[in-house]
C-alpha positions in Angstrom: 11.9 0.8 32.0 10.2 -1.4 29.0 9.7 -4.9 29.7 11.5 -7.6 27.9 8.0 -8.7 25.9 7.7 -4.5 24.7 11.2 -5.0 23.5 10.8 -8.3 22.0 7.6 -7.0 20.3 9.5 -3.5 19.1 12.1 -5.8 17.3 9.8 -8.2 15.9 7.8 -5.1 14.4 10.8 -3.7 13.3 12.0 -6.9 11.4 8.4 -7.4 9.9 8.6 -4.1 8.4 11.8 -4.7 6.8 10.6 -7.7 5.1 7.8 -5.9 3.9 9.7 -3.3 2.3 11.7 -6.2 0.7 8.8 -7.7 -0.7 7.1 -4.6 -1.5 10.3 -3.4 -3.4 10.7 -6.5 -5.3 14.1 -7.5 -3.3 11.9 -10.5 -2.5 10.0 -12.2 -5.3 6.6 -14.2 -5.0 7.7 -17.6 -3.8 10.8 -16.9 -2.5 11.4 -18.7 1.2 12.1 -16.4 4.1 15.4 -17.5 6.0 14.8 -16.9 9.7 18.5 -17.7 10.5 19.6 -14.8 8.1 17.4 -12.6 9.3 18.2 -13.4 13.0 21.8 -12.9 12.1 21.2 -9.5 10.2 19.7 -8.2 13.6 21.8 -10.0 16.2 18.9 -11.9 17.8 17.7 -15.3 18.4 15.1 -16.7 15.9 12.2 -15.9 18.4 11.7 -12.6 17.1 12.1 -13.2 13.3 9.6 -16.1 13.8 6.9 -13.6 15.2 7.8 -10.9 12.5 7.0 -13.5 9.9 3.6 -14.4 11.7 2.8 -10.8 11.5 3.4 -10.7 8.0 1.5 -13.8 7.5 -1.9 -12.2 9.2 -1.1 -9.0 6.7 -1.1 -11.2 3.6 2.4 -10.5 2.5 3.7 -14.2 3.5 2.1 -17.5 3.7 3.4 -20.8 5.1 3.3 -23.9 2.7 3.7 -27.3 4.4 7.3 -28.8 4.6 8.7 -25.8 2.8 8.1 -23.0 5.4 7.3 -19.2 5.1 7.4 -17.9 1.5 6.6 -14.2 -0.2 2.8 -14.7 -1.1 2.2 -15.1 -4.8 -1.2 -13.7 -5.4 -3.8 -15.1 -7.6 -5.5 -13.4 -10.5 -9.0 -13.3 -8.5 -6.9 -12.1 -5.5 -5.4 -9.4 -7.3 -8.7 -8.2 -8.7 -10.6 -8.3 -5.7 -8.1 -6.1 -4.0 -8.2 -3.3 -6.4 -12.0 -3.4 -6.8 -12.1 -3.0 -2.8 -10.0 -0.4 -3.0 -12.2 1.6 -5.8 -15.4 0.8 -3.7 -13.8 2.1 -0.4 -12.3 5.0 -2.2 -15.7 5.9 -4.1 -17.7 5.6 -0.7 -15.1 8.1 0.7 -15.8 10.7 -2.1 -19.5 10.4 -1.5 -19.0 11.3 1.9 -16.7 14.1 1.0 -19.7 15.6 -1.3 -21.8 15.1 1.6 -19.6 16.6 4.4 -17.2 18.9 2.3 -13.5 18.8 1.8 -10.8 19.7 4.5 -8.0 21.9 3.7 -5.3 20.5 6.0 -5.6 17.0 4.4 -5.5 19.1 1.3 -2.5 20.8 2.0 -1.2 17.4 2.8 -1.8 15.9 -0.3 -0.1 18.7 -2.1 3.0 18.3 0.1 2.9 14.6 -0.8 2.4 15.2 -4.5 5.7 17.5 -4.3 7.3 14.6 -2.9 6.2 11.8 -5.0 7.4 14.2 -8.2 11.1 14.0 -6.6 11.1 10.1 -5.5 14.0 8.1 -7.2 12.6 4.7 -6.6 9.5 2.8 -7.3 8.9 1.7 -3.6 9.2 5.5 -2.3 6.6 6.5 -4.7 4.4 3.7 -4.1 4.6 4.7 -0.4 4.0 8.1 -1.1 1.2 7.5 -3.6 -0.9 5.3 -1.0 -0.4 8.2 1.6 -1.7 10.4 -1.0 -4.9 8.5 -1.4 -5.1 7.4 2.4 -5.8 11.6 3.0 -8.6 11.3 0.5 -10.0 8.3 2.7 -9.4 10.4 6.0 -11.1 13.3 4.5 -14.2 11.0 4.4 -14.6 11.2 8.3 -15.8 7.6 8.3 -13.9 5.7 10.7 -15.4 2.4 9.3 -14.0 3.5 5.9 -10.6 4.2 7.2 -10.1 0.9 9.0 -11.3 -1.1 6.2 -9.0 0.7 3.9 -6.2 0.3 6.4 -6.7 -3.2 6.4 -5.7 -3.4 2.8 -2.4 -2.5 3.9 0.9 -4.1 2.7 -0.5 -6.3 0.1 -2.1 -3.3 -1.8 1.2 -1.5 -1.7 2.8 -4.7 -3.3 0.4 -4.9 -6.0 0.5 -1.2 -7.0 4.2 -1.2 -7.0 3.6 -3.6 -10.0 1.6 -1.1 -12.0 4.6 1.7 -11.1 7.4 -0.3 -12.5 5.6 0.0 -16.2 7.4 2.4 -18.1 5.6 6.1 -18.0 3.4 4.6 -15.1 4.8 7.4 -12.7 4.9 9.8 -14.9 1.2 9.5 -15.9 0.3 8.6 -12.0 1.6 12.1 -11.2 -0.5 14.2 -13.8 -3.4 12.4 -12.5 -2.8 13.2 -8.8 -2.0 16.9 -10.2 -5.7 16.7 -11.8 -7.0 15.2 -8.6 -5.7 17.8 -6.4 -7.3 20.6 -8.5 -10.5 19.1 -8.5 -10.5 19.0 -4.5 -9.3 22.5 -4.5 -12.1 23.4 -6.8 -14.7 21.3 -5.0 -15.7 19.9 -8.4 -16.7 16.4 -7.1 -18.9 15.1 -10.1 -15.9 15.2 -12.4 -13.5 14.1 -9.5 -15.4 11.1 -9.1 -15.1 10.3 -12.9 -11.2 10.7 -12.6 -10.6 8.9 -9.9 -12.7 6.0 -11.0 -10.5 6.1 -14.4 -7.2 6.6 -12.5 -8.3 3.4 -10.6 -9.1 1.5 -13.4 -6.2 2.3 -15.2 -4.1 0.8 -12.3 -6.2 -2.4 -12.6 -5.4 -2.7 -16.5 -1.6 -2.0 -15.8 -1.4 -4.7 -13.4 -3.0 -7.1 -15.6 -0.7 -6.4 -18.6 2.3 -6.9 -16.2 1.3 -9.8 -15.0 -0.1 -11.2 -18.2 -3.6 -11.8 -16.6 
């Protein structure tokens, strides 16, 4: 039998994930206040699990607490956005260097192929963003480096939020699918030098797209 604390934590995590999805999908806008009572009523609970959920999102970097205003959806600065995306590039390049050294993993390549087929069928930006993140996570996992994997996972929800902005630009999802097909083909061919160049350009295009979207 689960303890009340475990039940409480499970509910807090569920609420946190729900709010995070609202932020990534754009339902909740940067600077928008999170009303604890609304979520408490929606889930039929006290404010305590909601408060814990908001605390978790604060740690994740999706929410910030502002004195006399409360918890609001975090609005990222130009430097924060650039830093986050550049860190992603660094980690993926590190992963690629490990793959060059240790070889590819066919089971992960197969998983990436399955994800790509789902990406082609995705009918909303949020779903596509999640699938895209899973695709790139497979590449990171192929590095077999726990350090790289752990650091990449810490980019978490903020990376998803920022990437969703890129995919909101017209034509970017179609462009992304073509580039992911190329990445997958080069992995299968084990053409790592060309893959390195393609991945670098792919990630740099994301930065440019987001800068254009936000007029940075």
